[in-house]
C-alpha positions as MATLAB code, in Angstrom:
seq = 'MLLKVAVACVVFDDVQGVERLLDSCYKEVEYVFVVDGKYKDYDATFPFSTDGLDELIDSKKYHNVVLEEAPNLIEWEKRSVYLDLCREYDIDCLIIVDSDEYFYDCDWKQFRRDLLRMKGWLYNLKNYTAIMNMKVPVDQPRIWMKPQQLEYKNARHYQFGRIGHDSVLVSKETIFSLKLIHDPTLRSQERTQKHDEYIKKLEEYEKFKQLVECNREKAQREYVVWNS';
ca = [
       0.845   33.631   45.093;
       0.654   33.714   41.238;
      -0.358   29.877   40.101;
       1.032   29.088   36.661;
      -1.875   28.081   34.312;
      -1.216   27.026   31.347;
      -4.298   26.591   28.068;
      -3.861   22.981   26.047;
      -4.979   22.143   22.796;
      -4.532   19.250   20.380;
      -5.002   19.948   17.030;
      -4.361   18.881   13.154;
      -4.792   21.040    9.858;
      -6.738   23.876   11.984;
      -5.263   26.651   12.064;
      -7.702   29.356   12.002;
      -9.303   27.599   14.704;
      -5.977   27.593   16.802;
      -5.590   31.393   16.501;
      -9.454   32.229   17.610;
      -8.237   30.118   20.637;
      -4.853   31.956   20.842;
      -6.376   35.253   20.496;
      -9.381   34.806   23.259;
      -6.835   33.747   25.746;
      -2.947   34.023   25.298;
      -2.482   37.209   27.339;
      -4.825   35.659   30.353;
      -2.412   32.680   30.634;
       1.712   32.264   31.106;
       1.337   29.389   28.770;
      -0.763   27.751   25.876;
       0.367   24.201   24.655;
      -0.762   23.527   21.043;
       0.146   19.835   20.835;
       0.089   18.810   16.336;
       0.088   16.212   14.496;
      -2.594   13.516   12.726;
      -4.433   10.668   15.405;
      -4.083    7.187   14.213;
      -7.361    6.601   13.188;
      -7.608   10.050   10.756;
      -7.441   10.349    7.268;
      -4.787   12.729    6.159;
      -1.191   12.159    3.713;
       0.833   14.441    6.000;
       1.394   13.582    9.705;
       1.873   17.587   10.407;
      -0.217   20.218    9.780;
       0.247   21.710    6.845;
      -2.047   24.951    6.651;
       0.594   27.226    8.151;
       0.168   26.274   11.844;
       4.181   26.431   12.170;
       3.885   29.917   11.045;
       1.001   30.982   12.871;
       3.398   29.784   16.163;
       5.897   31.302   15.448;
       4.864   34.190   14.652;
       6.399   37.491   17.203;
       2.856   37.648   18.466;
       2.242   34.959   20.737;
       5.232   34.878   22.998;
       3.837   32.161   25.368;
       2.956   29.286   23.255;
       4.388   26.281   23.208;
       4.511   23.970   19.944;
       5.329   20.036   20.182;
       4.428   17.681   17.768;
       3.199   14.331   18.256;
       1.655   12.052   15.115;
       0.329    9.081   14.836;
      -1.354    8.918   18.247;
      -4.489    7.682   19.630;
      -6.220    9.894   21.173;
      -5.562    9.770   24.817;
      -1.713    9.305   23.981;
      -2.099   12.580   22.142;
      -3.423   14.512   24.732;
      -0.789   12.252   27.615;
       1.681   15.082   25.740;
       0.048   18.301   26.993;
      -0.032   16.849   30.750;
       4.044   15.971   29.871;
       4.203   19.809   28.774;
       2.646   20.810   32.567;
       5.345   18.686   34.326;
       8.230   20.366   32.440;
       6.751   23.768   33.064;
       5.794   22.944   35.973;
       2.087   24.237   35.897;
      -0.517   24.121   38.946;
      -3.712   24.515   36.289;
      -4.635   23.909   33.333;
      -7.509   24.229   30.909;
      -8.164   22.155   28.148;
     -10.172   23.004   24.679;
     -10.288   21.850   21.439;
      -9.191   23.584   18.336;
     -13.016   24.538   16.864;
     -13.742   26.536   20.651;
     -12.670   29.608   22.158;
     -13.359   31.775   25.634;
     -15.620   34.454   25.473;
     -17.129   36.674   28.453;
     -14.377   35.805   30.657;
     -13.551   37.665   33.913;
     -10.370   36.448   34.236;
      -9.100   38.513   37.258;
     -11.972   37.033   39.092;
     -10.833   32.807   37.543;
      -7.282   34.144   39.445;
      -9.184   34.709   42.167;
     -11.085   31.366   42.481;
      -8.036   29.716   41.545;
      -6.749   30.799   45.266;
      -9.785   28.747   46.953;
     -10.086   25.353   44.138;
      -8.691   22.960   46.801;
     -10.308   20.080   44.118;
      -8.697   18.476   41.089;
     -11.081   18.620   38.493;
     -13.447   21.536   38.037;
     -16.058   22.386   34.824;
     -16.827   24.947   32.437;
     -19.624   26.260   31.322;
     -19.280   25.072   27.278;
     -21.839   26.709   24.801;
     -23.107   24.302   21.904;
     -24.349   26.008   18.794;
     -27.208   23.230   18.621;
     -30.037   24.595   15.978;
     -28.941   28.113   16.053;
     -29.421   27.813   19.964;
     -26.357   28.131   22.289;
     -27.405   25.301   25.199;
     -24.631   25.006   27.412;
     -23.001   21.953   29.198;
     -20.989   21.702   31.700;
     -17.167   19.270   31.176;
     -14.376   19.076   33.148;
     -11.995   21.429   31.416;
      -9.738   23.013   34.675;
      -7.070   20.081   35.781;
      -5.282   21.540   39.214;
      -1.965   19.689   39.963;
      -1.998   18.644   36.166;
       1.636   17.195   36.813;
      -0.048   14.291   39.256;
      -2.825   13.437   36.362;
      -2.995   10.978   33.788;
      -5.684    9.408   31.242;
      -7.350    6.239   32.531;
      -7.843    3.315   31.174;
      -7.166    3.841   27.422;
      -9.673    6.467   27.452;
      -9.723   10.246   26.721;
     -12.640   10.990   28.968;
     -11.247    8.899   32.190;
      -9.091   10.688   34.561;
      -7.244   10.425   37.555;
      -4.077   10.588   40.139;
      -0.414    8.533   38.728;
      -0.490    5.700   40.949;
      -4.071    5.083   41.670;
      -6.866    3.518   39.808;
     -10.018    5.454   40.748;
     -11.209    7.820   38.183;
     -11.916   11.794   38.726;
     -14.986   13.322   38.660;
     -15.620   17.181   38.837;
     -18.489   18.229   41.061;
     -18.025   22.058   40.971;
     -18.808   24.320   37.770;
     -16.483   27.952   37.813;
     -18.046   30.413   35.690;
     -15.697   33.208   35.250;
     -14.572   31.598   32.081;
     -16.567   30.411   29.454;
     -16.131   28.330   26.450;
     -17.952   28.417   22.868;
     -18.247   25.768   20.443;
     -18.224   26.934   16.815;
     -16.873   24.439   14.190;
     -17.973   26.977   11.429;
     -14.049   27.648   10.284;
     -13.866   24.150    9.544;
     -14.017   22.942    5.699;
     -16.350   20.356    5.058;
     -13.914   17.950    3.913;
     -12.089   19.082    7.501;
     -15.417   18.397    9.040;
     -16.438   15.446    7.223;
     -12.924   13.430    7.933;
     -13.511   14.323   11.738;
     -16.696   13.451   11.958;
     -15.377    9.846   10.080;
     -12.650    9.868   13.019;
     -15.245   10.680   15.519;
     -16.407    7.346   14.864;
     -13.515    5.217   14.985;
     -12.792    6.330   18.290;
     -16.127    5.654   19.123;
     -15.222    2.139   18.399;
     -12.239    1.926   20.148;
     -13.062    3.622   23.317;
     -16.321    2.286   23.287;
     -18.109    5.479   24.917;
     -21.090    7.373   23.850;
     -20.721   11.538   23.755;
     -20.252   12.487   27.196;
     -23.283   15.311   26.137;
     -25.618   12.240   26.804;
     -24.329   10.835   30.335;
     -25.330   13.387   33.119;
     -24.188   14.225   36.007;
     -25.631   11.945   38.350;
     -24.679    9.300   36.038;
     -20.868    9.731   35.952;
     -20.948   10.127   39.734;
     -22.631    6.437   39.669;
     -20.467    5.236   37.871;
     -16.773    6.304   39.047;
     -15.285    7.440   42.187;
     -14.902   10.685   43.219;
     -11.584   11.833   44.791;
     -11.768   14.640   47.469;
      -8.726   16.811   47.883;
];
């Protein structure tokens, strides 16, 4: 049985990053969902990307990319748009990425085999982040099984769980057949500065520290872990 897999990305004025991301995955999945629009607290003149994102996605190259416009939303609201798309397109597995990330060194055939044994809700991917010219791996909960049944919790983009349940899900297993690399170097200095300013605002209204500072043991102490 072939499960329907989608990759989801939220974006604003980062067309080069989106193109790099699409090239790294669009042939391997059923859909790629791209949610465009500035965040509510992001400093920008226009509500949608103006750097050629429409033209890129409208090109004949990417046959399975769905562009959804969702401007002036806070972080978790904008990310909820791709969960709505999962329900619309009946997606079995969702892989969440950012526009400054891309897949590399992946075994997609093995990943399809992995899917058949994955009975839980949430799984980590290895995300290699460039720090001082060193690639440091971080486990992050990027694979969501049965995404039609999941939602963001407590008005935060880093807490998620089942619809109709108050508890928050925490992933316990890492999938090694896929890997992501984080590389923001395609962004201009101005774009990077605006992003950093937005992240400070995000940290204030969501009251969180960067997840890379929280180890898995701490997360498991604070959140309930659901089993399938």
